[in-house]
C-alpha positions as CSV (number, residue, x, y, z in Angstrom):
1,M,183.5,101.6,51.9
2,R,183.7,103.5,48.7
3,L,182.3,107.0,48.5
4,F,180.1,108.3,45.7
5,G,178.6,111.5,44.6
6,D,179.4,114.5,42.9
7,P,180.3,116.8,46.0
8,A,183.3,116.3,48.2
9,P,185.3,113.7,46.1
10,S,187.0,112.6,49.2
11,A,184.5,112.6,52.3
12,A,185.5,112.3,55.7
13,L,184.0,109.5,58.0
14,P,182.8,109.6,61.6
15,T,185.8,108.0,63.8
16,A,184.8,104.8,65.9
17,A,184.6,106.9,69.0
18,E,182.2,109.4,67.4
19,R,180.1,106.4,66.1
20,I,179.9,105.4,69.7
21,R,179.0,108.6,71.2
22,S,176.4,109.0,68.4
23,V,174.6,105.6,69.1
24,L,174.7,106.6,72.9
25,A,173.1,109.9,72.3
26,A,170.3,108.4,70.3
27,A,169.8,105.3,72.3
28,H,166.4,104.4,73.9
29,S,167.2,101.3,75.7
30,M,170.3,99.2,76.5
31,T,171.0,95.9,78.3
32,V,173.0,96.1,81.4
33,V,175.0,92.8,82.5
34,T,176.3,92.6,86.1
35,D,176.5,90.3,88.8
36,G,175.7,87.5,85.9
37,L,172.2,89.3,85.5
38,R,170.9,90.9,82.6
39,S,168.6,93.7,82.7
40,E,166.8,95.7,80.1
41,V,166.8,99.6,80.9
42,R,164.3,101.2,78.4
43,H,162.9,104.8,78.0
44,L,166.3,106.5,78.0
45,D,164.3,108.9,75.8
46,G,167.4,109.8,73.7
47,G,169.3,111.1,77.0
48,D,172.9,110.0,76.6
49,P,173.5,107.5,79.4
50,M,176.9,108.8,79.7
51,G,175.3,111.8,81.4
52,R,174.4,109.5,84.4
53,L,177.3,107.1,84.1
54,H,180.5,108.5,85.3
55,L,183.5,106.6,83.6
56,H,186.8,106.5,85.4
57,P,190.3,105.4,84.2
58,A,191.3,102.0,85.3
59,E,193.4,102.2,88.6
60,P,196.5,99.8,88.6
61,G,196.6,97.5,91.7
62,G,193.2,99.0,92.6
63,H,191.8,95.5,93.4
64,A,189.6,95.6,90.5
65,E,189.2,91.9,90.7
66,H,187.0,92.5,93.8
67,R,184.7,94.9,91.9
68,P,181.6,93.6,90.1
69,A,182.1,93.6,86.2
70,I,179.5,95.6,84.4
71,R,178.6,95.4,80.6
72,L,176.4,97.8,78.9
73,E,175.0,96.9,75.5
74,F,173.4,99.2,72.9
75,T,172.0,98.0,69.4
76,D,171.8,100.7,66.7
77,V,168.8,99.8,64.5
78,A,168.1,101.4,61.0
79,P,164.7,103.2,61.3
80,T,163.9,102.4,57.7
81,P,162.7,98.9,56.8
82,V,165.8,97.9,55.1
83,R,167.2,94.2,55.2
84,D,169.7,93.3,58.0
85,R,168.3,96.6,60.3
86,V,171.1,96.1,62.9
87,R,173.8,98.8,61.6
88,T,175.8,98.7,64.8
89,R,176.6,97.4,68.2
90,V,178.3,99.2,71.1
91,T,179.4,97.6,74.2
92,V,180.9,99.4,77.1
93,L,183.0,97.5,79.6
94,G,184.1,97.9,83.0
95,R,183.7,97.4,86.7
96,L,181.5,99.1,89.2
97,L,182.9,101.6,91.7
98,T,179.5,102.5,93.3
99,P,176.3,100.5,93.3
100,Y,174.6,100.2,90.2
101,S,171.6,102.5,89.8
102,D,168.9,102.7,87.0
103,L,170.2,104.9,84.1
104,S,166.8,105.9,82.9
105,A,166.2,109.5,82.0
106,G,164.3,111.0,84.8
107,S,165.0,108.6,87.4
108,G,165.7,109.9,90.7
109,A,168.9,107.7,91.2
110,E,172.3,108.5,92.1
111,S,174.8,108.3,89.1
112,T,176.7,105.2,88.8
113,C,180.5,105.4,88.7
114,M,182.3,102.8,86.6
115,E,185.9,101.9,86.1
116,F,186.3,101.8,82.3
117,E,188.0,98.9,80.7
118,R,187.1,99.5,76.8
119,A,184.5,100.3,74.3
120,E,183.7,98.0,71.4
121,L,182.1,99.0,68.0
122,V,180.8,96.3,65.8
123,T,179.9,97.0,62.4
124,A,179.6,95.5,58.9
125,E,183.5,96.4,58.4
126,G,184.7,94.7,61.6
127,I,185.3,95.5,65.7
128,A,186.9,98.6,66.6
129,Y,188.3,99.3,70.4
130,V,188.2,102.6,71.8
131,G,189.9,103.9,75.1
132,L,188.6,106.3,77.3
133,E,190.6,109.3,76.4
134,E,189.4,109.1,73.0
135,L,185.8,108.4,74.1
136,D,185.9,111.4,76.2
137,E,187.4,113.8,73.5
138,A,184.7,112.5,70.8
139,A,181.3,114.3,70.4
140,P,177.9,112.9,69.3
141,D,177.1,113.4,65.7
142,P,174.9,116.6,65.7
143,L,172.2,114.8,63.6
144,A,172.1,111.7,66.0
145,P,169.0,112.6,67.9
146,Y,167.3,113.7,64.7
147,E,168.5,111.0,62.3
148,A,165.6,108.5,62.6
149,G,162.8,111.1,62.0
150,M,164.9,112.7,59.1
151,L,165.4,109.3,57.4
152,T,161.7,108.2,57.8
153,H,160.4,111.3,56.6
154,L,162.5,111.4,53.6
155,L,161.3,107.7,52.9
156,D,157.8,108.2,53.5
157,E,157.1,111.7,52.1
158,H,159.9,112.0,49.4
159,H,160.6,108.6,48.0
160,D,161.1,110.0,44.6
161,L,163.9,112.0,46.0
162,V,165.7,108.8,47.3
163,T,165.4,107.5,43.7
164,L,166.6,110.7,42.4
165,L,169.8,110.5,44.6
166,L,170.8,107.1,42.7
167,R,171.9,109.4,39.9
168,L,174.9,110.3,42.2
169,V,175.9,106.6,42.5
170,R,179.0,105.6,40.6
171,P,178.9,103.0,39.0
172,Q,175.2,103.4,38.2
173,P,172.9,100.7,39.8
174,T,171.9,97.9,37.4
175,A,168.6,96.3,37.1
176,A,169.8,93.9,40.0
177,V,168.8,96.7,42.2
178,V,165.2,96.1,43.2
179,R,164.8,98.7,46.2
180,A,167.0,101.8,47.4
181,L,166.4,103.0,50.9
182,P,168.0,105.5,53.1
183,L,170.1,103.8,55.7
184,A,171.8,106.4,57.6
185,M,172.7,109.9,57.8
186,D,175.3,111.8,59.7
187,R,177.2,115.3,59.7
188,Y,179.3,113.9,56.6
189,G,176.6,112.5,54.3
190,I,173.9,110.1,53.5
191,T,174.1,106.4,53.2
192,L,171.7,104.6,50.9
193,R,171.1,100.6,51.0
194,L,170.9,99.1,47.6
195,E,169.0,95.7,47.8
196,E,169.5,93.5,45.1
197,R,167.8,90.1,44.3
198,R,170.7,88.7,46.1
199,G,172.2,90.6,48.9
200,H,172.7,94.5,49.2
201,R,175.4,97.0,49.2
202,D,175.5,100.4,50.9
203,V,176.7,103.5,49.1
204,R,177.6,106.8,50.7
205,L,176.8,110.5,49.2
206,A,178.9,113.1,50.7
207,F,177.6,116.3,51.6
208,P,179.6,119.4,50.4
209,S,180.9,120.0,53.6
210,P,180.5,118.4,57.1
211,L,177.6,120.0,59.2
212,D,178.1,121.7,62.5
213,D,174.6,121.6,63.7
214,V,171.0,120.2,62.6
215,E,170.0,123.6,60.9
216,Q,172.5,123.2,58.3
217,S,171.3,119.8,57.2
218,G,168.6,121.3,54.9
219,A,170.9,123.1,52.6
220,Q,173.3,120.1,52.5
221,I,170.5,117.8,51.5
222,Q,169.0,120.1,49.0
223,A,172.8,120.4,47.6
224,L,172.8,116.6,46.8
225,F,169.5,116.8,45.3
226,S,170.5,119.8,43.0
227,A,173.7,117.8,41.9
228,A,171.5,114.7,41.2
229,R,169.5,116.9,39.1
230,R,172.2,118.4,37.3
231,R,173.6,114.9,36.4
232,S,170.2,113.8,35.4
233,H,169.9,116.7,33.0
234,R,173.5,115.9,31.4
235,N,172.4,112.4,30.7
236,T,169.6,113.6,28.6
237,L,171.4,116.0,26.8
238,P,171.8,115.0,23.1
239,A,175.4,113.8,22.0
């Protein structure tokens, strides 16, 4: 995906492991598949299920074939009314070491131990596979628990500023773009979805520098708005 905008000419992107951890940190529900049965776990309330699910490395020769397989499925849906709202899908696969217990936040059940096989991240760019060590070392994006509220607030209360951000997109959008909506936000920048009469494309506007915590987001977002205003001003100056 090409990066656009005045700040940070070469912006970083979250790693696959970071994206997985961010999806888990913001998840409010998931699907659990074990013993051939599918069950929906709701009301996770933004509590990272990894806090109740202990992942263990696979044990060679550990008779894994006798342990029930488990599959955890998460769907990351855009909080704004864009086309094709599913942004990513995350699947965590493994085998149960202890009986499965409800992972809902606030339940009194004991933690579930799982022999980890792999985690999968499915995006528009393809599929990425992540191992346990990489997943353990990754941290959720600091904006992950707040992203939905921030994007809906931007769209509902400041849609004119979303339009302003289009000034940073290069090449400039054409008349084929009928709507622009905020699609995603992470510590590195904002992604806009430009919906055209036929199809859509996503553009990424990088923050001047990556965020370390959510308290820094206001200044970084304002920096993008300021850059867009400067570009708008330059475009209106006489030749």
